[in-house]
Every structure is written in structure tokens, then in C-alpha cells.
C-alpha positions as CSV (number, residue, x, y, z in Angstrom):
1,M,0.0,0.0,0.0
2,N,2.8,2.4,0.9
3,L,4.6,1.3,-2.2
4,G,1.5,2.1,-4.3
5,R,1.2,5.6,-2.8
6,A,4.9,6.3,-3.4
7,L,4.5,5.3,-7.1
8,L,1.4,7.5,-7.4
9,V,3.3,10.5,-6.0
10,L,6.3,9.8,-8.3
11,G,4.0,9.6,-11.3
12,G,2.4,12.9,-10.4
13,L,5.8,14.6,-10.1
14,L,6.9,13.3,-13.5
15,W,3.6,14.5,-15.1
16,C,4.3,18.0,-13.8
17,L,7.8,18.0,-15.4
18,I,6.3,17.2,-18.8
19,P,5.9,20.5,-20.8
20,V,2.3,21.1,-21.8
21,T,1.9,22.4,-25.3
22,V,-1.2,24.6,-25.9
23,P,-2.4,24.4,-29.5
24,A,-2.2,27.8,-31.1
25,Q,-5.5,29.4,-32.0
26,D,-6.2,29.9,-35.7
27,T,-5.5,33.5,-36.5
28,P,-6.9,34.8,-39.7
29,E,-4.3,36.0,-42.0
30,E,-4.1,39.8,-42.2
31,P,-4.8,41.2,-45.7
32,T,-1.7,42.7,-47.3
33,G,-3.6,45.0,-49.7
34,A,-3.7,48.7,-49.1
35,L,-7.5,48.9,-49.0
36,G,-8.9,47.8,-45.7
37,G,-5.9,45.7,-44.6
38,V,-3.7,46.3,-41.6
39,T,-0.3,46.9,-43.1
40,E,3.0,47.0,-41.2
41,A,5.3,49.9,-41.7
42,P,7.4,49.2,-44.9
43,G,10.8,47.7,-44.3
44,G,10.4,44.1,-45.3
45,T,10.6,42.6,-48.8
46,E,7.0,43.0,-49.6
47,G,7.0,46.8,-50.2
48,P,7.8,47.4,-53.8
49,E,10.5,50.1,-54.3
50,A,8.6,51.5,-57.2
51,M,5.9,52.8,-54.8
52,A,8.3,54.9,-52.8
53,P,6.2,57.8,-51.4
54,A,6.6,61.4,-52.1
55,L,7.4,62.1,-48.4
56,G,10.1,59.4,-48.3
57,M,9.7,55.8,-47.3
58,A,8.7,55.5,-43.6
59,S,10.7,53.1,-41.4
60,E,9.4,50.5,-38.9
61,A,6.9,52.1,-36.6
62,G,8.6,53.7,-33.6
63,E,12.1,52.7,-34.9
64,G,13.5,56.2,-34.7
65,L,12.7,59.0,-32.3
66,E,13.0,62.7,-33.0
67,A,14.1,63.3,-29.4
68,A,13.7,61.9,-25.9
69,I,10.0,61.4,-25.2
70,S,8.5,64.3,-23.2
71,G,6.5,63.3,-20.2
72,G,4.4,66.4,-20.5
73,E,3.3,65.5,-24.0
74,Y,3.2,61.8,-24.4
75,R,-0.1,60.1,-23.6
76,L,-0.3,56.5,-22.4
77,G,-2.5,53.9,-24.0
78,P,-3.0,50.1,-24.3
79,G,0.2,48.4,-25.2
80,D,2.7,50.9,-23.6
81,I,5.1,49.1,-21.3
82,L,6.3,50.7,-18.1
83,A,9.1,49.6,-15.7
84,I,8.2,50.3,-12.1
85,S,11.1,50.0,-9.7
86,V,10.7,50.1,-5.9
87,W,14.0,50.9,-4.2
88,G,14.3,49.7,-0.6
89,P,15.8,46.9,1.6
90,Q,14.5,44.5,-1.0
91,P,14.4,46.2,-4.4
92,L,11.6,45.2,-6.7
93,T,11.1,45.9,-10.5
94,Y,7.9,45.3,-12.3
95,T,7.6,45.4,-16.1
96,I,3.9,46.0,-16.8
97,A,2.0,46.6,-19.9
98,V,-1.1,48.9,-20.0
99,T,-4.1,46.6,-20.5
100,L,-6.5,46.7,-23.4
101,E,-8.8,48.7,-21.1
102,G,-6.1,51.3,-20.4
103,N,-5.2,50.1,-16.8
104,L,-2.1,49.1,-15.0
105,L,-2.2,46.0,-12.7
106,I,0.6,46.4,-10.2
107,P,1.2,43.4,-7.8
108,Q,0.4,44.1,-4.2
109,V,-0.8,47.6,-5.2
110,G,-3.8,47.1,-7.4
111,E,-5.3,48.6,-10.6
112,I,-4.6,52.1,-11.8
113,V,-6.4,53.8,-14.7
114,V,-3.7,55.5,-16.9
115,N,-5.5,55.5,-20.3
116,N,-4.9,58.9,-22.2
117,L,-3.0,60.3,-19.2
118,K,0.2,62.2,-19.9
119,L,3.3,60.3,-18.9
120,E,4.1,62.7,-16.1
121,E,0.5,62.5,-14.7
122,A,0.6,58.7,-14.8
123,K,4.0,58.6,-13.0
124,E,2.6,60.7,-10.1
125,Q,-0.5,58.4,-9.7
126,I,1.7,55.3,-9.8
127,K,4.1,56.6,-7.2
128,K,1.3,57.7,-5.0
129,A,-0.3,54.2,-5.2
130,V,2.9,52.4,-4.6
131,L,3.9,54.5,-1.6
132,G,0.5,53.8,-0.1
133,V,1.6,50.2,0.2
134,Y,5.4,50.3,0.6
135,R,7.0,52.4,3.3
136,N,10.5,54.0,3.3
137,V,11.2,53.3,-0.3
138,E,11.9,55.3,-3.5
139,V,9.8,54.7,-6.6
140,S,10.8,55.3,-10.2
141,V,8.6,54.8,-13.3
142,T,10.1,54.5,-16.9
143,L,8.5,54.1,-20.3
144,T,10.4,51.2,-21.8
145,H,8.3,50.3,-24.9
146,L,6.0,52.2,-27.1
147,R,2.6,50.9,-28.0
148,R,1.7,50.2,-31.6
149,F,-1.8,51.0,-32.8
150,Q,-3.8,51.1,-36.0
151,I,-4.4,54.3,-38.0
152,H,-6.3,54.8,-41.3
153,V,-5.0,56.9,-44.1
154,L,-7.7,57.8,-46.6
155,G,-8.4,60.1,-49.5
156,Q,-5.9,61.4,-52.1
157,V,-2.9,59.2,-51.2
158,R,-1.4,56.6,-53.5
159,A,-2.2,53.6,-51.2
160,P,-5.2,54.3,-48.9
161,G,-5.6,51.8,-46.1
162,S,-4.9,50.9,-42.5
163,Y,-1.4,51.0,-41.1
164,I,0.5,50.5,-37.9
165,A,2.1,53.5,-36.1
166,T,3.2,54.7,-32.7
167,A,2.3,57.8,-30.7
168,V,5.7,59.5,-31.5
169,N,5.0,59.3,-35.3
170,R,3.5,62.3,-37.1
171,V,0.9,62.8,-39.8
172,S,3.7,63.1,-42.4
173,Y,4.8,59.6,-41.4
174,A,1.2,58.3,-42.0
175,V,1.1,59.8,-45.4
176,A,4.5,58.3,-46.2
177,L,3.2,54.9,-45.2
178,A,0.4,55.4,-47.8
179,H,3.2,56.1,-50.4
180,G,2.7,59.8,-50.5
181,F,0.2,62.2,-51.9
182,A,-1.7,61.4,-55.1
183,A,-2.3,63.9,-57.8
184,N,-4.2,67.1,-56.9
185,A,-4.0,66.2,-53.2
186,S,-4.6,68.9,-50.5
187,Q,-1.2,69.0,-48.9
188,R,-2.0,72.1,-46.8
189,R,-5.2,70.8,-45.2
190,V,-4.9,67.2,-44.1
191,L,-7.8,66.4,-41.7
192,V,-7.1,64.2,-38.6
193,R,-10.1,62.7,-36.9
194,N,-10.1,60.6,-33.8
195,A,-11.8,57.3,-33.1
196,S,-15.1,59.1,-32.2
197,D,-15.0,60.9,-35.6
198,S,-14.3,64.3,-34.1
199,L,-11.9,66.6,-36.0
200,R,-8.8,66.5,-33.7
201,A,-6.3,68.5,-35.8
202,E,-5.4,69.8,-39.2
203,A,-2.0,69.3,-40.7
204,D,-0.3,71.6,-43.2
205,L,2.3,69.3,-44.6
206,F,3.3,71.7,-47.4
207,S,4.4,74.2,-44.8
208,F,6.1,71.6,-42.8
209,L,8.1,70.4,-45.7
210,K,9.0,73.9,-46.9
211,R,9.7,75.5,-43.5
212,G,10.3,72.6,-41.1
213,D,7.7,73.8,-38.6
214,V,6.6,70.7,-36.7
215,S,3.5,72.6,-35.3
216,H,2.0,71.9,-38.8
217,D,2.7,68.2,-38.4
218,P,0.9,66.8,-35.3
219,N,1.6,63.5,-33.6
220,L,-0.7,60.5,-34.2
221,R,-3.0,58.9,-31.7
222,D,-4.8,55.6,-31.4
223,G,-7.4,55.1,-34.1
224,D,-6.7,58.3,-36.0
225,R,-8.2,58.7,-39.4
226,I,-6.1,60.9,-41.7
227,Y,-8.1,62.1,-44.6
228,V,-6.4,63.9,-47.5
229,P,-9.0,65.8,-49.6
230,F,-8.7,67.3,-53.0
231,S,-7.0,70.6,-53.6
232,H,-9.3,73.2,-55.0
233,E,-8.4,76.9,-54.5
234,V,-4.9,78.2,-55.2
235,F,-3.0,81.4,-55.4
236,Q,0.3,82.0,-57.4
237,V,3.6,83.5,-56.7
238,R,5.6,84.3,-59.8
239,G,8.8,86.0,-60.8
240,Q,12.0,86.3,-58.7
241,V,11.2,83.8,-55.9
242,N,13.1,80.6,-55.3
243,D,10.1,78.3,-55.9
244,P,7.6,80.0,-58.1
245,G,4.3,78.5,-59.0
246,G,0.8,77.7,-57.6
247,I,0.2,77.2,-53.9
248,Q,-2.9,75.8,-52.3
249,Y,-5.0,78.5,-50.7
250,L,-6.1,78.3,-47.1
251,P,-8.4,80.9,-45.4
252,G,-6.3,83.3,-43.5
253,D,-3.2,83.1,-45.8
254,R,-1.4,86.4,-46.0
255,L,1.3,87.9,-48.2
256,S,3.9,87.0,-45.7
257,D,2.8,83.3,-45.9
258,A,3.0,83.4,-49.7
259,I,6.6,84.7,-49.8
260,R,7.8,82.2,-47.2
261,L,6.1,79.2,-48.9
262,A,7.6,80.3,-52.2
263,G,11.1,80.1,-50.7
264,G,11.8,83.8,-50.4
265,F,13.3,86.2,-52.9
266,T,16.1,85.4,-55.3
267,Q,19.3,87.4,-55.5
268,A,17.9,89.2,-58.6
269,A,14.6,90.2,-57.0
270,Y,13.6,93.9,-57.1
271,V,12.1,94.1,-53.6
272,D,11.2,97.8,-53.7
273,T,7.7,96.9,-55.1
274,I,5.5,93.8,-55.3
275,E,2.7,93.6,-57.9
276,V,-0.6,91.8,-57.2
277,A,-3.4,90.9,-59.5
278,R,-6.7,90.0,-57.9
279,Y,-9.7,88.5,-59.6
280,P,-13.0,89.4,-57.9
281,A,-15.7,86.8,-58.0
282,G,-17.1,86.5,-61.5
283,A,-14.7,89.1,-62.9
284,S,-12.7,88.5,-66.1
285,E,-10.4,91.5,-65.6
286,P,-8.2,91.7,-62.5
287,I,-7.7,94.5,-60.0
288,R,-4.0,95.4,-60.1
289,F,-2.2,97.1,-57.3
290,R,1.4,97.4,-56.0
291,L,2.9,97.2,-52.6
292,V,5.7,99.7,-52.0
293,S,8.4,98.9,-49.5
294,G,8.0,101.3,-46.6
295,G,4.7,102.5,-47.9
296,G,1.2,101.2,-48.7
297,F,-0.8,100.3,-51.8
298,V,-0.5,102.0,-55.2
299,S,-3.4,101.5,-57.6
300,R,-5.3,103.4,-60.3
301,S,-8.5,103.0,-58.3
302,P,-9.0,102.6,-54.5
303,E,-11.8,100.1,-55.1
304,G,-11.1,96.5,-54.3
305,L,-7.9,97.1,-52.4
306,P,-7.4,94.7,-49.4
307,E,-7.4,95.7,-45.8
308,I,-4.0,96.1,-44.2
309,V,-3.8,93.6,-41.3
310,G,-0.1,94.1,-40.2
311,T,3.4,94.8,-41.3
312,Y,5.6,92.2,-43.0
313,R,9.4,92.4,-42.6
314,P,10.9,89.4,-44.4
315,D,13.7,87.5,-42.6
316,P,17.2,88.5,-43.7
317,D,17.9,85.1,-45.1
318,I,15.1,85.2,-47.7
319,V,15.9,88.7,-49.2
320,P,18.8,89.9,-51.4
321,P,21.8,91.0,-49.3
322,G,21.8,94.6,-48.3
323,T,18.0,95.0,-48.7
324,H,15.5,95.5,-45.8
325,P,12.0,95.7,-47.3
326,V,8.9,96.3,-45.2
327,Y,5.5,95.7,-46.8
328,P,1.9,96.1,-45.7
329,D,0.6,92.6,-44.9
330,F,-2.9,91.6,-46.1
331,E,-5.0,88.5,-46.4
332,L,-5.0,86.7,-49.8
333,Q,-7.9,85.5,-51.8
334,P,-8.1,82.5,-54.1
335,D,-6.6,83.1,-57.6
336,D,-4.5,86.0,-56.4
337,I,-1.3,86.4,-58.4
338,I,1.8,87.9,-56.7
339,F,4.6,88.9,-59.0
340,I,8.1,89.8,-57.9
341,R,10.0,91.7,-60.6
342,S,13.7,91.5,-61.4
343,Y,16.1,94.4,-60.9
344,P,16.0,97.0,-63.7
345,Q,19.0,96.6,-66.0
346,F,20.7,99.7,-64.6
347,R,20.7,98.2,-61.1
348,L,22.1,94.8,-62.0
349,R,25.5,93.9,-60.6
350,L,28.2,94.6,-63.2
351,L,30.3,91.5,-63.5
352,V,33.0,90.1,-65.9
353,E,34.5,86.7,-65.7
354,V,38.0,85.2,-66.3
355,R,38.7,81.5,-66.6
356,G,41.7,79.3,-67.2
357,E,45.3,80.1,-66.2
358,V,45.0,83.0,-63.8
359,R,45.7,82.7,-60.1
360,F,42.1,83.3,-59.0
361,P,39.6,82.5,-61.7
362,G,36.0,83.7,-61.3
363,A,33.6,86.7,-61.7
364,Y,34.7,90.2,-60.7
365,P,32.9,93.5,-60.5
366,Y,33.8,96.2,-62.9
367,V,33.1,99.9,-63.4
368,D,31.4,100.6,-66.7
369,G,33.6,102.7,-69.0
370,K,36.7,102.3,-66.8
371,T,37.6,98.7,-66.3
372,R,39.9,97.3,-69.0
373,L,41.3,93.9,-69.9
374,S,44.5,94.3,-68.0
375,D,42.5,95.4,-64.9
376,L,40.6,92.1,-64.9
377,I,43.8,90.1,-65.1
378,D,45.3,92.1,-62.2
379,M,42.1,91.5,-60.1
380,A,42.5,87.8,-60.8
381,G,46.0,87.8,-59.4
382,G,47.8,87.7,-62.7
383,L,48.8,84.9,-65.0
384,T,50.0,81.5,-63.7
385,D,53.4,80.1,-64.7
386,E,51.7,77.7,-67.1
387,A,49.7,80.4,-68.9
388,T,50.1,81.3,-72.6
389,L,48.6,84.2,-74.4
390,I,48.6,82.2,-77.7
391,G,44.9,81.3,-78.1
392,A,43.6,83.6,-75.3
393,K,40.1,84.8,-76.0
394,L,37.8,87.7,-75.1
395,I,34.2,86.7,-75.7
396,R,31.5,89.4,-75.5
397,R,28.7,87.2,-74.4
398,E,26.0,89.9,-74.7
399,K,26.6,90.0,-78.4
400,V,26.4,86.2,-78.9
401,G,22.7,86.4,-79.3
402,L,22.8,88.8,-82.3
403,A,21.1,87.3,-85.3
404,D,22.7,86.7,-88.6
405,P,19.9,86.2,-91.1
406,E,22.2,85.2,-94.0
407,F,23.9,82.5,-91.9
408,E,20.5,81.2,-90.7
409,R,19.4,81.0,-94.3
410,L,22.5,79.1,-95.4
411,K,22.1,76.6,-92.6
412,K,18.8,75.6,-94.2
413,T,20.3,75.4,-97.6
414,S,22.1,72.3,-99.1
415,P,25.8,73.0,-99.9
416,V,25.0,71.8,-103.5
417,D,22.7,74.8,-103.9
418,M,25.2,77.4,-102.7
419,D,27.4,79.3,-105.0
420,K,31.2,79.6,-104.3
421,E,30.9,82.9,-102.2
422,E,28.0,81.6,-100.1
423,Y,29.8,78.3,-99.3
424,A,32.9,80.1,-98.3
425,Y,30.9,82.4,-96.1
426,F,29.1,79.5,-94.5
427,K,32.4,77.6,-93.7
428,A,33.9,80.7,-92.2
429,K,30.8,81.5,-90.1
430,S,30.6,77.9,-88.9
431,R,34.2,78.1,-87.5
432,E,33.6,81.4,-85.8
433,V,33.5,81.6,-82.0
434,R,30.4,83.8,-81.6
435,G,31.1,87.0,-79.7
436,E,34.9,86.6,-79.9
437,M,36.7,90.0,-80.0
438,V,40.0,90.4,-81.9
439,V,42.5,91.4,-79.2
440,D,46.3,91.3,-79.1
441,F,46.6,90.0,-75.5
442,K,50.4,90.3,-75.4
443,T,50.3,94.0,-76.3
444,A,47.4,94.7,-74.1
445,L,49.1,93.3,-71.0
446,Q,52.6,94.6,-71.7
447,D,51.4,98.1,-72.6
448,P,48.2,99.0,-70.7
449,G,48.0,102.3,-72.5
450,S,47.7,100.7,-76.0
451,P,44.4,100.5,-77.9
452,E,44.6,96.7,-77.5
453,N,43.8,97.1,-73.8
454,I,40.1,97.5,-74.6
455,L,37.3,98.4,-72.2
456,L,35.2,95.5,-70.8
457,Y,31.4,95.3,-70.8
458,R,29.0,93.4,-68.5
459,G,29.1,89.7,-69.1
460,D,32.5,89.6,-70.9
461,L,34.4,86.4,-70.6
462,V,38.2,86.1,-70.8
463,V,39.8,82.7,-71.3
464,I,43.5,82.2,-70.7
465,P,44.7,78.8,-72.0
466,L,47.3,76.4,-70.6
467,R,50.6,76.5,-72.4
468,K,51.2,73.7,-74.8
469,N,54.7,72.3,-75.5
470,F,53.7,70.5,-78.6
471,V,52.4,70.8,-82.2
472,N,49.5,68.6,-83.2
473,V,50.0,66.7,-86.5
474,L,46.7,65.2,-87.8
475,G,45.6,63.3,-90.8
476,M,47.6,61.3,-93.4
477,V,51.0,61.0,-91.7
478,Q,52.7,57.8,-90.6
479,Y,52.4,58.6,-86.8
480,P,49.7,61.2,-86.2
481,G,49.8,62.9,-82.8
482,N,51.5,65.5,-80.7
483,V,55.1,66.4,-81.6
484,I,57.3,68.2,-79.1
485,Y,57.6,71.9,-80.0
486,R,61.0,73.1,-81.1
487,P,61.5,76.9,-81.8
488,G,62.1,77.7,-85.5
489,L,60.7,74.4,-87.0
490,R,58.3,74.7,-89.9
491,A,55.3,72.5,-90.8
492,K,57.2,70.1,-93.0
493,D,59.7,69.5,-90.1
494,Y,56.9,68.4,-87.8
495,I,55.5,66.2,-90.6
496,N,58.9,64.5,-90.9
497,R,59.0,64.0,-87.2
498,A,55.6,62.4,-87.4
499,G,57.0,59.8,-89.8
500,G,56.4,61.7,-93.1
501,Y,53.4,61.6,-95.4
502,A,51.3,58.5,-95.7
503,D,50.7,57.0,-99.2
504,D,47.3,58.6,-99.6
505,A,48.2,62.1,-98.4
506,A,47.0,65.1,-100.3
507,K,50.3,66.9,-99.8
508,G,49.3,70.0,-101.8
509,K,46.2,70.6,-99.7
510,S,47.9,70.3,-96.3
511,R,47.2,73.3,-94.0
512,V,48.3,74.8,-90.7
513,I,45.6,75.8,-88.2
514,K,47.0,78.5,-86.0
515,A,46.4,78.3,-82.2
516,D,46.2,82.0,-82.0
517,G,42.9,82.7,-83.8
518,G,42.3,79.5,-85.7
519,A,43.3,80.8,-89.1
520,W,44.0,78.2,-91.8
521,E,47.3,78.8,-93.7
522,S,49.3,76.9,-96.3
523,L,52.5,75.2,-95.2
524,G,54.6,77.7,-97.0
525,D,52.8,80.7,-95.6
526,A,52.7,79.5,-92.0
527,G,56.4,79.9,-91.5
528,A,57.8,78.8,-88.1
529,L,55.1,77.2,-86.0
530,D,54.0,78.2,-82.5
531,P,53.1,75.8,-79.6
532,G,49.6,74.6,-80.0
533,D,49.4,74.9,-83.7
534,V,47.8,72.1,-85.7
535,V,49.2,70.6,-89.0
536,F,46.4,69.0,-91.0
537,V,47.2,66.6,-93.9
538,P,44.0,65.6,-95.7
539,E,43.5,62.3,-97.6
540,K,43.5,62.1,-101.4
541,P,40.1,61.7,-102.8
542,E,39.3,58.2,-104.1
543,R,39.8,57.8,-107.9
544,D,37.5,55.6,-110.0
545,L,39.9,54.7,-112.8
546,W,37.2,53.0,-114.9
547,K,35.0,56.1,-114.7
548,I,38.0,58.2,-115.8
549,F,38.7,55.9,-118.7
550,R,35.0,55.8,-119.7
551,D,34.7,59.6,-119.5
552,G,37.9,60.0,-121.5
553,L,36.7,57.6,-124.1
554,T,33.4,59.5,-124.4
555,V,35.2,62.8,-124.9
556,T,37.5,61.3,-127.5
557,A,34.5,59.9,-129.4
558,Q,32.7,63.2,-129.4
559,I,35.9,65.0,-130.7
560,L,36.2,62.4,-133.5
561,T,32.5,62.8,-134.4
562,V,32.9,66.6,-134.6
563,Y,36.0,66.2,-136.7
564,L,34.3,63.9,-139.2
565,V,31.3,66.2,-139.6
566,V,33.5,69.1,-140.2
567,D,35.7,67.2,-142.6
568,R,32.7,66.0,-144.8
569,A,31.3,69.5,-144.8
570,L,34.6,70.8,-146.3
571,Q,34.8,68.2,-149.0
């Protein structure tokens, strides 16, 4: 009997040691589609890269924080996990999750309601409850894990549906989860409704992305429904702003908002006045008026002018340097057009540019009617040791756009239809560097008082080339390429150094292309070559011997025929 009881107890102990496996409940598979399905934050392999949102692909929910969580702003909800530590003779630490009902169940303490409480408020209640049970201890409460909840992104986004987020994510994150805005979406009035369908907030994501103001991008909460409506009314900012174009209109928008959202003024903006065109309801013709910096409105008629609601002083970082405009601020209306003009020509900065082998290449200011070529070289620190004045150019860029009707006509004409003079003019014009001035740089720099030291004009470009220590031999020679320059050598000397003429070389048509100006000269006229010159040896045209024989035979037959006719006539 005792033996039987012992065996029974032993069997019971062995049964307790055997792990009990509870069969998992069948969980319905969550739909992966964007419509109606709960979708995890992109980051796995299922999210196609081709659907990357306009706001940037969002990462795993709660993966990255903007900053440490603020106890005065973060609100607790089901799923948040807290670490509650009791420091005393026997330290205790409890890791407790907020229940689905929004409560904390603390052993030995009881149940505390924390749903929707700010973190700081919850900490005070928890400490108070714990100290009511434990004496002579210290209590600390820490948020260790963020809850994850479902949100719904609807309306004009690329992939409407339900997604997972955390309470530190913002509305822009939710739109990014839905792969960004669709066409014609209202980026400035994104509606955020809570679980009870009340309008909780409005997000202006256009302003957030343009200006980085997080007050326009609120945090998400449990069950939020983010609705992106269509964009309807717009106003426009045109002219000298950094981001011109149409901007969605919101009631209460002002001139100051328009300038900031358009990225501020460009460097060329004429900030003394701003022109506005306003279209009253049903009107086909606008009311035009101007804003004068430091003044008010200027208009042909006082009717339809807006009410001044304040003064707008643009921030220094969005206006041209040295300007301090002050405008009357006013509320905009849909379809308003704000136009920022450029500086008048006489107020544009006067700049000329030098490139190449000077010590400090770049653009430099000049005084109209006073600054000369040598002055620009001096401002750029002078020539480098590797500079050469052979091939230096002065290009008058403001003249490049001058039309040449004859050249334009010849470009549309086949060379077969041109006469000899037209074809010669067309070839010369094709080789021309448009706007290039004929200047003797060597004389201009050595003798600043000479006529070659010409006056510069706005937009002039000076190019100083790198010195070359070779002559380029091209075409039908044995070894075409660069041949080391030797003073006094002529074109035929460089051809010989390149291995001599090839078999098919058209020796009589060989030419020298001068580095200084690009003129084409015969080998005899070129004389001693300069560094950078080019010797060009063309190829003999192909000869069809049969055609030559046939043509010769035809001419001979014609001559004989004429001879016979004349001979018979004389008999």
C-alpha cells in the first residue's frame, strides 16, 4: 500500500515536469492589400520600391525618435510598457503593460487607470499608489516600450488603407506609409479625426516640408483617421522667388505666408515693389495694385484694395543681401497672383569673368567705362606660370545672341545649292567663335595704354589657355599625334618628325591651323610654327579609274565625231 502511494506521487511529479503544449488558435491572415488591410510599416521585402512615397519611405513604426519622449506631451494607451522600480531593503522591479482597457495592474498595489494620461501624470499616480503600500522606499517609473496601434490613411494618397504606427509618429509619417500624396491632393489641409469621428487636428504638410515647422505636423493617436481631400483653390507667386508656382490657398493666408512658402526672394529680386493681380468673384479682368516697401498700396482705383492687417518684414535670409524691405501685410484670396520683378537693368550687378590660367579664376565686379582687360587680369592675381597668351580669347557674351539672317538662311540650304561665295561664307561662319573679340593680349598686358587694352562690358568672358609644348599633327601621316615643340621648326619639319606623309596624303592641300585665332594657312605661308598649332594633312580623294577611262573615251569619241562632220562639210 505504501509502495503504491509512493508510485502514485512519483508519477504525479513526472507528469508536472512534462511541458504542456497549448495548441495555437487559428489566427486569420491579415490582408496585405492597401485597401482595408492592416499593413505594417514598410521595411520588409513586400513593399515594392517602385511605390516609394513622395514624403520618403517610412521606417518601422517607432524605430527612430526625433528626441527623448516628453513626459508632459506623451499620452499613455493600451500596449505601452512601463518599468516600475521600488528601491528599498528588498528592491523590486515590475515590467507591466497597459491593459487593453487602459489600466495598470501592479502586484500588491492594485489597478490604476492610466489611459490617455500624460506620462508625467501617470507617474505621479503610480508613485502615490505604490507609496501607499510600501514604506520608506523610492519609486521610479520609466516608459520602456511604445505601444503600436492602428491608423487609417484615406483620400488622395497613393495607397489608402490601414497602417500601424506609434504615438511618436506624425501625420507626415502616416502619409509616407500610404506612399505619399496622389495627384491634386490637398497638402495644406490634411484632416485628422479621432476614433469618435471628431476633428482632432489639421496638418499643413506643405508648410512643414517647406519650413520645417513641426507645429504643422501633429503626432498620431490611437485610431486616428487621416483624410487627404482634393486641392481646390490656389494662389500663385511668380517671378523672382526661389520656388515660383501655384500654392494651395487656405483661409487666412497672407502675403507673408505666400513669400515664405515660395522660398523667399532670389538674389535678382527687385524688392522695392510687389505687384498683385486680384480677380474678384465672377470678374474676367483683375484688379491690379502694387505694394511699395516702406509705404502702402499703389493703384489706379481705391476700389477692391485689401485691408492692411499688419506689417511684414521678411527674414534677412530670404531677401537679397543689403536689402531691408517692409511691406503692408494683407490676407490673400483664391486666384491672387503675386509677381516679384527683377532688378531693372541699370541696377544689376556689373560682373565680368575670367577662366583658365589665372591665379584666382572667377567673376569680378567692374566699373562701366573704366575697367579694361589688364585690370581684370590684375584682379584675378595675374597669369600663372603655365599660362600662354597664344589662343587667349575675349568673348563678348551679350553679343552672342545677335542674329545673322544670312547664316541662318544658309544653314537651311544644301551645300549643293550654294554658290562659291555663299559656301565660303558658310564655312567661315561655322568656324567662328560667336562674340569673340580680336585682341592682341600680349600688347594689351605689356602696354596697358595701348588701344589693344580694350574696355570691358557686362558679361564679358576672358579665357587664358594652358601653355602647350607640342604641335599637333593630324591626318595622313605615318604617326599622327603631338610632336614636341622646337623653336624655328616649320610645318614640314613636324610632318617629318611624325614619320612623313602617308601614301594617300594630299600633300598640296595640307594646312596649318594657328592656335592664335584658328586661321588656316598653307604650309609655306605659315612659317615657323608656335606651340599649340595644328598641322592637318588631308587624304587624297578616291579615284575611280574605270570612270576616268570611260569619261575620257566618251570625250574622245565626241571629238572624233565633230572632226568627221567638219571634214565632210569641207569636201
